[in-house]
C-alpha positions in Angstrom: 250.6 17.2 231.9 250.1 20.6 230.1 253.0 22.9 229.9 253.7 26.5 228.9 257.1 27.7 227.6 257.7 31.4 227.6 260.8 33.7 227.5 261.7 35.7 230.6 264.0 38.2 228.9 263.7 40.3 225.7 263.2 37.3 223.5 265.6 35.0 221.6 266.1 32.8 224.7 266.0 29.5 222.8 262.3 28.6 223.0 262.4 26.8 219.7 264.8 24.2 221.0 263.0 23.6 224.3 259.6 23.4 222.7 260.9 20.9 220.1 262.3 18.7 222.9 259.2 18.8 225.0 257.0 18.3 222.0 258.2 14.7 222.0 256.0 14.1 225.0 253.1 16.4 223.8 250.1 15.7 221.6 249.6 19.3 220.6 251.8 22.4 220.4 250.1 25.8 220.5 251.4 29.3 219.5 249.3 31.8 221.3 250.8 35.3 220.6 252.9 37.3 218.2 253.4 36.8 214.5 256.2 36.6 212.0 258.3 38.9 214.1 259.2 35.8 216.1 262.1 33.6 215.1 262.3 30.1 216.7 265.2 27.9 215.6 265.2 24.1 215.8 268.3 22.1 214.9 267.9 18.4 214.2 271.1 16.6 213.2 272.6 18.8 210.5 269.2 20.3 209.6 268.2 23.8 210.8 264.6 25.0 210.8 263.8 28.7 211.3 260.1 29.0 212.1 258.3 32.3 212.5 254.6 31.5 212.8 254.4 27.8 212.8 254.7 26.2 216.3 258.1 24.7 216.9 256.5 21.2 217.3 255.8 21.2 213.5 259.1 19.4 212.9 257.7 16.3 214.8 255.4 14.5 212.4 253.1 13.1 215.0 252.4 16.4 216.8 249.4 18.6 216.2 250.1 22.3 215.7 247.6 25.0 216.7 247.9 28.7 215.8 245.7 30.5 218.3 243.5 33.5 218.0 246.2 35.7 219.7 248.6 35.3 216.8 248.5 37.7 213.9 249.0 35.5 210.8 251.1 36.6 207.8 249.6 34.2 205.2 252.5 34.7 202.8 255.1 33.7 205.4 252.9 30.9 206.9 252.3 29.5 203.4 256.0 29.6 202.8 256.7 27.7 206.0 254.2 25.0 205.0 255.8 24.6 201.6 259.3 24.6 203.2 258.4 21.8 205.6 256.7 19.8 202.9 259.8 20.2 200.7 261.8 18.6 203.5 259.3 15.7 203.9 257.3 17.1 206.8 253.6 17.3 206.0 251.1 19.4 208.0 248.0 17.8 206.5 245.6 16.7 209.2 247.6 18.2 212.1 247.7 22.0 211.5 244.8 24.1 212.9 244.6 27.8 212.5 242.2 29.9 214.6 239.3 31.4 212.6 239.6 34.4 214.9 243.3 35.0 214.2 243.9 38.4 212.5 245.7 38.6 209.2 248.8 40.7 208.4 248.6 42.1 204.8 250.9 44.2 202.7 249.5 47.5 203.8 250.3 46.6 207.4 254.0 46.2 206.5 253.8 49.4 204.5 252.4 51.3 207.5 255.0 49.8 209.8 257.8 51.0 207.5 256.3 54.5 206.9 255.8 55.0 210.7 259.3 53.9 211.6 260.8 56.1 208.9 258.8 59.1 210.2 260.1 58.7 213.8 263.7 58.9 212.8 266.0 58.6 215.8 262.9 58.0 218.0 261.8 54.9 216.2 260.9 51.8 218.3 263.0 49.4 216.2 260.3 47.0 214.9 261.0 44.2 212.5 258.8 45.9 209.8 256.7 42.8 209.6 253.4 44.7 210.0 252.7 43.2 213.5 251.9 46.5 215.3 249.6 47.9 212.6 247.7 44.6 212.4 247.1 44.5 216.2 246.1 48.1 216.0 243.5 47.2 213.4 242.3 44.4 215.6 241.8 46.8 218.5 240.1 49.3 216.2 237.8 46.6 214.8 236.5 48.5 211.8 239.3 47.6 209.4 240.3 44.3 210.7 240.6 41.1 208.6 240.5 37.7 210.3 241.2 34.2 208.9 237.4 33.5 209.0 237.0 36.2 206.3 238.6 33.9 203.7 235.5 31.8 203.7 233.5 34.5 201.8 235.7 36.1 199.1 233.0 38.5 197.9 232.6 39.9 201.4 236.4 40.0 201.9 236.8 42.1 198.7 234.3 44.6 200.1 236.2 44.7 203.4 239.5 45.1 201.6 238.2 47.9 199.3 236.8 49.8 202.3 240.0 49.3 204.2 242.3 50.3 201.3 240.2 53.5 200.7 240.8 54.5 204.4 244.5 53.5 204.4 245.1 55.4 201.1 243.7 58.6 202.6 245.7 58.1 205.8 249.0 57.2 204.1 248.6 59.9 201.5 248.0 62.6 204.0 250.6 61.6 206.5 253.4 60.2 204.4 252.6 61.1 200.7 252.6 57.4 200.0 251.7 55.5 196.8 248.1 54.1 196.9 247.3 50.5 197.7 246.6 48.3 194.6 243.4 46.6 195.7 243.3 44.2 192.7 246.8 43.0 193.3 246.0 42.6 197.0 242.9 40.7 196.4 244.7 38.3 193.9 247.1 37.5 196.7 244.3 36.8 199.1 242.8 34.3 196.6 246.1 32.5 196.7 246.2 32.6 200.5 242.7 31.1 200.7 243.6 28.2 198.4 246.6 27.4 200.6 245.3 28.0 204.1 241.6 27.9 204.4 241.4 24.1 204.8 243.3 24.5 208.1 241.0 27.2 209.6 238.7 26.2 212.4 237.5 27.0 215.9 240.8 26.2 217.7 239.4 27.0 221.2 236.8 24.2 220.8 239.6 21.9 219.4 241.8 22.5 222.5 239.1 22.0 225.0 238.1 18.8 223.4 241.7 17.7 223.6 241.8 18.6 227.3 238.7 16.6 227.9 240.3 13.7 226.1 243.3 13.8 228.4 245.9 14.9 225.8 249.1 16.7 226.6 249.3 20.2 225.4 252.4 22.4 225.1 251.8 26.2 224.9 254.6 28.2 223.1 255.1 31.8 223.7 256.8 34.3 221.3 259.3 37.0 222.1 259.8 37.4 225.8 258.0 38.7 228.9 260.0 42.0 229.0 258.5 42.8 225.6 254.9 42.3 226.9 252.7 45.1 225.8 251.3 45.7 229.3 254.1 44.5 231.5 257.3 45.1 229.4 259.6 48.0 228.9 257.0 50.2 227.2 257.1 51.7 224.6 260.0 49.5 223.5 257.8 46.4 223.5 255.9 44.2 221.1 252.2 44.5 220.3 250.8 41.5 222.2 251.0 40.0 225.7 254.2 38.0 225.1 254.5 36.9 228.8 252.8 33.8 230.2 249.8 36.1 231.0 248.9 36.2 227.3 248.3 32.4 227.1 244.7 32.4 228.2 243.6 35.3 226.0 245.7 34.0 223.1 244.1 30.6 222.8 241.1 30.3 225.2 242.7 27.9 227.7 243.0 29.3 231.3 246.2 29.1 233.3 244.6 26.6 235.8 244.7 24.0 233.1 248.5 24.2 232.9 250.7 22.5 235.5 254.1 23.5 234.3 255.2 27.1 233.4 258.8 26.9 232.2 260.6 30.3 231.8 263.4 30.4 229.3 266.5 32.5 230.0 269.9 32.7 228.5 272.9 32.4 230.9 273.4 36.1 230.0 271.1 38.7 228.6 270.4 40.0 225.1 268.2 42.6 223.5 267.5 43.5 219.9 266.6 47.1 218.8 266.0 50.2 220.9 265.2 50.4 224.6 266.9 50.4 228.0 269.1 47.5 228.9 270.7 48.0 232.4 273.2 45.1 232.3 274.4 45.7 228.7 278.1 45.4 228.0 278.8 47.7 225.0 282.4 46.6 225.1 284.8 43.7 224.5 282.8 41.5 226.9 279.5 42.1 225.0 281.4 41.5 221.7 282.8 38.2 223.0 279.4 37.0 224.1 277.8 38.0 220.7 280.4 36.1 218.6 280.6 33.0 220.8 276.8 32.8 221.2 276.1 33.7 217.5 273.8 36.5 218.7 272.2 37.6 215.5 268.5 37.8 214.9 266.7 34.8 213.3 264.1 37.1 211.8 266.2 40.2 210.9 269.8 39.1 211.1 270.5 42.2 213.3 273.3 41.9 215.9 271.9 41.5 219.4 273.0 43.7 222.2 274.6 41.5 224.9 275.3 41.8 228.6 275.5 40.1 232.0 272.6 38.1 233.4 269.9 40.4 234.9 268.4 38.5 237.8 266.2 41.4 238.7 264.5 41.3 235.3 264.2 37.5 235.3 262.7 37.5 238.8 260.1 40.0 237.7 259.1 38.0 234.6 258.9 34.8 236.7 256.6 36.5 239.3 254.1 38.0 236.8 254.0 34.7 234.8 253.6 32.2 237.7 256.8 30.5 236.5 257.7 27.3 238.5 260.7 26.1 236.4 263.5 27.8 234.5 265.3 26.5 231.5 268.8 28.2 231.1 270.2 28.2 227.6 273.6 29.1 226.1 275.5 28.1 229.3 278.3 26.9 227.0 278.8 30.4 225.6 280.3 31.6 228.9 283.1 29.0 228.9 286.5 30.6 229.0 285.5 33.8 230.8 287.6 34.3 233.9 284.8 35.9 235.9 281.1 36.3 235.5 278.7 38.9 236.9 275.0 38.6 237.9 272.9 41.7 238.4 271.2 41.0 241.8 269.7 44.5 242.4 269.2 47.9 241.0 270.0 51.4 242.4 267.7 54.2 241.4 268.7 57.6 242.7 270.9 55.9 245.2 268.1 53.6 246.6 268.5 49.9 246.1 265.6 47.8 244.9 265.1 44.2 243.7 261.8 44.9 241.8 262.0 45.6 238.1 260.6 49.0 237.0 259.1 48.2 233.6 258.7 51.9 232.6 261.4 52.6 230.1 262.3 56.0 231.4 262.8 54.8 234.9 264.7 51.7 233.8 267.1 53.9 231.8 268.2 55.5 235.1 269.0 52.4 237.0 272.5 51.3 238.0 273.2 47.5 238.3 274.4 46.0 241.6 276.5 43.0 240.6 277.7 39.9 242.3 280.9 38.6 240.7 281.7 34.9 240.6 284.5 32.7 239.1 284.0 31.4 235.5 285.1 28.2 234.0 287.5 27.2 231.3 286.1 23.7 230.5 284.2 23.1 227.3 280.8 21.9 228.6 279.1 21.3 225.2 279.5 17.6 225.6 278.3 17.2 229.2 275.1 15.2 229.5 274.7 14.9 233.3 274.3 17.9 235.7 276.7 16.4 238.2 279.4 16.4 235.6 279.3 20.2 235.1 282.3 22.1 236.6 281.7 23.2 240.2 281.9 26.9 239.2 279.2 26.3 236.6 276.9 24.7 239.1 277.7 27.6 241.5 276.7 30.1 238.9 273.4 28.3 238.3 272.8 28.1 242.1 273.3 31.9 242.5 270.7 32.7 239.9 268.3 30.2 241.5 268.8 31.8 244.8 268.0 35.3 243.5 265.2 34.4 241.2 263.6 31.9 243.6 262.8 29.4 240.9 264.7 26.1 240.2 266.6 25.7 237.0 265.4 22.3 235.7 266.8 22.3 232.1 270.3 23.4 231.1 271.3 24.0 227.5 274.9 23.5 226.6 274.6 23.8 222.8 272.0 24.2 220.0 271.2 20.5 219.3 268.4 18.4 220.8 271.0 16.3 222.5 272.7 19.2 224.2 270.2 19.7 227.0 270.6 18.5 230.5 267.4 17.7 232.5 267.5 17.9 236.3 263.9 16.9 236.6 
């Protein structure tokens, strides 16, 4: 059975843990969108793995890992992840496949990201400065794009880099008075990238369809979350790819009808990093408590996350557009000890109540949350292994969210470890 795991909020929902668990039953794990701006954390015993480009299934030695064409690959970070896994006894030889059509993030993309954010001042989007947006922009623009396949011919690559650097130097100099790109230093880096990564580059779409024909189980791993989707998220405070389940087909070449399970990840509350509207945000003692108990600091940037009550309007929207048929709820243990909990069940916009999420950032900034308040629980649930052993108020909280979102919660996370997951299915 093929399965897609995708975040339903603004990212950071705990996809790494769920993908790692489900990878035990999967032959292949596929990353289909995003780049090194993602941060997926996997904890095995006392070991912690923070992965940014590598699929979370990489920590399971028998699982193939595919980086699809929809991913923008930072070769420096990916090479570091390969070395880091090798150093911990986990080899990727023979089981890592990088799409030849995946576009490449280079130093000038990160430079452009930083220059653009600095120029926007208080109006900046709040990117991770990893060069993701500029790389996707070059992909759309086509003329100055570099793909993994280009590492096969270094003479041709140098010509492309020289032409691109000439254009970027003129652009950066005119707009930002920036220092010119050192093409020789950049090309030397690309030589090193080729030596490390080229042996993994192939036609991953063909590889995946061959695996489907052979009856293998494939797990598709999203990055960020559906509310950051370029087309369906809170634009312009979004990422530069289709980070919802809708991006899966375009990002790897496998259509949705080949996937039986679409699992949407949520936290038991809501978080967001960076700028943008956040209706249920609690910029107060409640938000601070959730942040500290849930260790809500970015895996990629270390930035503190904004925290708030569970937004069922937003989760319902993400589930609808992504065809989600199961929900995995993480961080339920974080809410232990809170006397009462709130769930946003509807919005009011100019006094009119609605249950449909307005993804336009300007309209979303005007909404007022309509909350339903329920009792919390004092018990520490981090050691619970069976759903029936959860406190009655915990199960009522889950049932309320199921009732509003109209999708069953089939996986419950009560801690960061593999063993701290309760399966209802």
